[in-house]
C-alpha positions in Angstrom: 60.4 135.1 84.2 56.6 135.3 84.1 55.5 138.6 82.4 52.0 139.9 81.1 51.5 140.7 77.4 50.2 144.3 77.7 47.8 144.0 74.9 45.7 140.7 75.7 46.9 140.6 79.5 47.9 137.0 79.0 50.6 135.7 81.5 53.6 134.4 79.5 57.1 133.2 80.2 59.4 135.8 78.9 61.9 133.2 77.4 58.8 131.8 75.5 57.5 135.2 74.1 56.8 135.4 70.4 58.1 139.0 70.3 59.2 141.9 72.2 59.2 145.7 71.9 61.0 148.5 73.9 59.1 151.6 75.0 60.4 154.3 77.2 63.4 152.2 78.5 61.2 149.2 79.2 60.9 145.8 77.5 57.5 144.6 76.8 56.9 140.7 76.0 53.9 139.6 73.6 52.4 136.2 73.2 51.9 136.9 69.3 53.1 139.1 66.6 49.3 140.5 66.4 49.7 142.0 69.9 53.1 143.3 69.1 51.7 145.0 66.0 48.9 146.5 68.0 51.4 147.6 70.8 53.9 149.2 68.3 51.0 151.2 66.6 49.9 152.9 69.9 52.2 151.9 72.9 50.7 154.7 75.1 47.3 153.0 74.7 48.7 149.8 76.4 51.1 151.3 79.0 49.5 152.4 82.0 49.7 156.2 82.5 50.4 156.0 86.4 50.7 159.4 87.7 51.6 160.3 91.4 49.3 162.3 93.0 49.9 164.3 96.2 
């Protein structure tokens, strides 16, 4: 499955991801341990805060 690293926005295959993290019930995949570390330090910075308006 193709996924996007939330830190660097690189498209990777989830089976080939170097690392992964869970946040708010969702699994995020990373191209490197550096991206995972950045995400783990501040996941809200990388997860889109999508609000429904209306």
